[in-house]
N, C-alpha and C positions, 0 to 999 in steps of 0.2 A: 132465384135467377141464375143463369151461370156468368161469370164476369164477363167481359166483351173486352177487345184487345183492337189493336190496329197494328198496321208496319209502318216503319220509320226506316227507309232502307229497306236494312235484313234485320234491323231491331226491334221487337213488340213495344209497346206502348198500353197499357192500361186506360180504357176510353168508357168514362163515368155515365158519358151523356150519349143517349139513345140515338140523338137525331142526326149526331156528329158522326157516330159508328157507323149510321147506315148510309148515309149520305158518302161516309168514305167507302164504306164495301161495296156501293151500288156503281163506282169507278176503277176501285183497286186492280191493279194487276198480283192474284193474287197466287199464281205458279210459280212452284218451285223448279219444278220438272216436271216431265213427259218425255215417257219413251215407250218406242212402239217395241214388242217381241213379238215377232211372227205375228200373227192376229188379237195378241195383248196386248194392253193398252196398260201401263201403270204412271201413276197420277198423283202426284205431290203438290197439296194446295193448303195455302194459310185459312183455317177456319173460321177464324175470327170469336169463337166462343168457346169458352172454356170446357170442356167436358170431361174434368177430372170431378169424378164424386167421392170426392172421400180427400183424406193427406196428400198431400204432394204438390209439385208443381204444377203449375197449367200445363194440359192436355190443348194447344191450340193449332198444330200442325199436322196433317193427317194424309197418307199412303195406302190409295187403294189399287189392288189388282182388277182391272172390269176386261171377259170376254172369258172367264173362267167357266166352268160348270155352274156355281154358284154366283152370280155376281155378287159384291159383296164381301165375298167368303176370307178377302186377303183385306184387313184392314187394320193400318196400327197406327199409334197418334205419338205425337213429342210435344217438346215446349219451344225450341228453338229452332232457327233457319238451318244452324249448321248440325243438328241432331236430323233436321228433317229431310238436307243433303245425304245424308247416312243412311237414312231411312230409306229413302229413295232407292241407294246403289244396292243395300240389301233386297231388296224386293228383286230389282232385275236380275239380281244374281242369282236369287234363289226361283226366277225362271229362265233364267242361257243356263241353268243346272251345275252353278259355282257354289249353290249354298242350301243346305235345305232349311225351307220353310218353317 
């Protein structure tokens, strides 16, 4: 089972109590950033469950671009709020032509 995390400001904390995690998750503002580029939406959120399937730091933030030919085609994950902000900027830059995907 994936490890559960909550946010304390922009810092992450592990949460071993599933009920407390679910209660927090239900009302928390988990959005890091959201940007529209034309008809495409870049969304970066705290997902709260570790999606690292193997060795390495927890992957608990996710950036996706919606409105592409195949939604979900662009998806990246990372472990800290600061990395998530950078990941979001990189996705926006991909759409604006400032960077390659």
